[in-house]
C-alpha positions, 0 to 999 in steps of 0.5 A, a space after each residue: 499500499 505504501 509503495 502504491 501511494 509512493 507511485 500515486 504521489 510521483 505520478 501527480 508530481 510529474 503531472 503537475 510539472 508537465 502542466 506548468 511547462 505547457 503553461 509556460 511555453 503555450 504563450 495563450 494570453 487567458 484572463 489574467 487573475 492572481 497568477 498572472 504575474 507568476 505565469 509571466 515569469 514562468 514563460 520569460 524563463 521558459 526556453 521555448 520563448 527564447 527559441 521563438 524570439 531568436 526565430 522571429 530577429 532572424 526571420 525579420 533579418 532575412 526578410 528585410 535583407 531579401 526584400 530590399 536587396 531585391 527592390 535594389 538590384 532587381 525592382 521588376 522582380 520585387 514581388 516575386 522575391 517578396 512572395 518567395 521569401 515569406 513563404 521560405 521563412 514561413 516554412 523554416 520558422 512556423 514550427 518554432 515562433 509561428 514566422 510572423 516576420 511582421 509586428 502588425 501580425 504579432 500585434 493582431 494575434 496578441 489582440 485576438 488572445 492567440 499570444 500572450 501580451 509579454 510574447 508579443 512585446 518580445 516578438 516586436 522588439 526581436 523583429 524591429 531589431 532584426 529588420 534594422 540589422 538586414 537593412 544595415 547589412 545590405 547597406 554595408 554590402 552595396 557597391 553604391 549605397 546612394 542607389 538604395 535611397 529610393 529603391 529600398 524605401 516603401 512607398 517611394 512614389 508621388 502618392 499622398 500619405 492618405 493613398 498609402 495609408 489606404 493601401 497598407 490597411 487593405 493590403 496588410 489585411 489580406 496578409 494577416 487574415 492568411 495567418 489566421 485561416 491557414 495552418 500547417 502545410 498550407 500556411 507557407 504558400 498561402 502567406 507567399 501568395 498573399 505577399 505576392 498578390 499585394 506586392 503586384 497590386 500596388 507600388 512598393 507597399 511595405 506590408 510590414 512595420 520592420 520592413 519599413 523600419 530597417 531602411 528607414 532607420 539605416 537611411 535616416 529617412 522618416 517621411 510618412 514613417 507613421 503611415 507604415 505602422 499605423 496602416 499595417 497595424 490596423 489592417 492586421 487589427 481588422 483582419 483578426 477581428 474579422 476571423 474571430 467574430 465571423 470566420 472562425 470555425 470553432 466558435 461558430 460550431 460552438 454558438 450553433 451547437 444547440 441549433 445544430 442539435 436541433 436539426 440533427 434530432 429532426 425527422 427527415 419526411 423520407 417517402 415510405 411505402 405504406 401499402 406494405 402496411 395493408 398486407 397484414 400477415 403477409 410479413 410473417 410468411 416472409 420472416 424466418 421461422 426461428 423457433 423460441 428458445 425454451 425458458 429456463 426455470 427459475 427459483 420459484 417458477 413452475 413451467 406450464 404445460 405445452 398446449 396442443 392445438 387440439 386443446 379446447 378453447 371454450 372462451 375463444 371464438 373460431 376466428 380467434 383459433 384460426 389466427 392462433 393456428 396461423 401464427 408463428 408463436 408456438 407454445 
């Protein structure tokens, strides 16, 4: 008994440890109660969070480096480079951090309570640092840095700020929505296709605040820089709201659980062949005649004497006796 009790205690301790690790690594932002500070500290101590932060920093670094490099040297292939880079980076880092690559996507996921606030803050800081590092490396590798003045800056056109703001909201809405609705093997091609389509739609859109911050920080060009933060953040937030309140299949099924149960419990009015009900005893002739197994006597039961068809039935008329003779029930 003592050994069994000790085994149960060890099992409970192991389960509690696994649950604490899962809560620390999960990153889901639930309602903050008395244990909110403790959960934040546990998440900051978890290895999973720091691996995800490094993945976001490296992903943003490569994204800005590839996208700005393509814009500087092969302007006609910028859209293809952005789509291919996004798909490749999502494929590489999705299993570690979700491969947000953009502060706008991280902000939307935090606003919809898919990640914790502390994780969102750390991700955005890592993405901004990676974007600046990518732009700085590209600036240092360029033979003629002056060529980058207009090539790498998003929105380097004669459009008005409100026009750039509108295109950032709408196009980032598409990119962020792909993060919400896609998962698994379909996430990388969906995100890559969204970046590709959005870049082909407008002239030099940012779609990513980190992509705009890196070149602006390195080149000290801050003209209408707020557009490339407010626009993507607003577009991603609208995409998150649309998914959570309209497109989310789990919440939709949960809200309509009662109505779906009522629909499933309703009787379908299939056409029945009621003519067969008028055949009466015809069903008896179609059934297999299987003898009823003999009744096993109980403790206080007495088996009745088997009746024969020759026995008299003084209280039964002739019609009922005929029914008895033609029936399948035999005593």
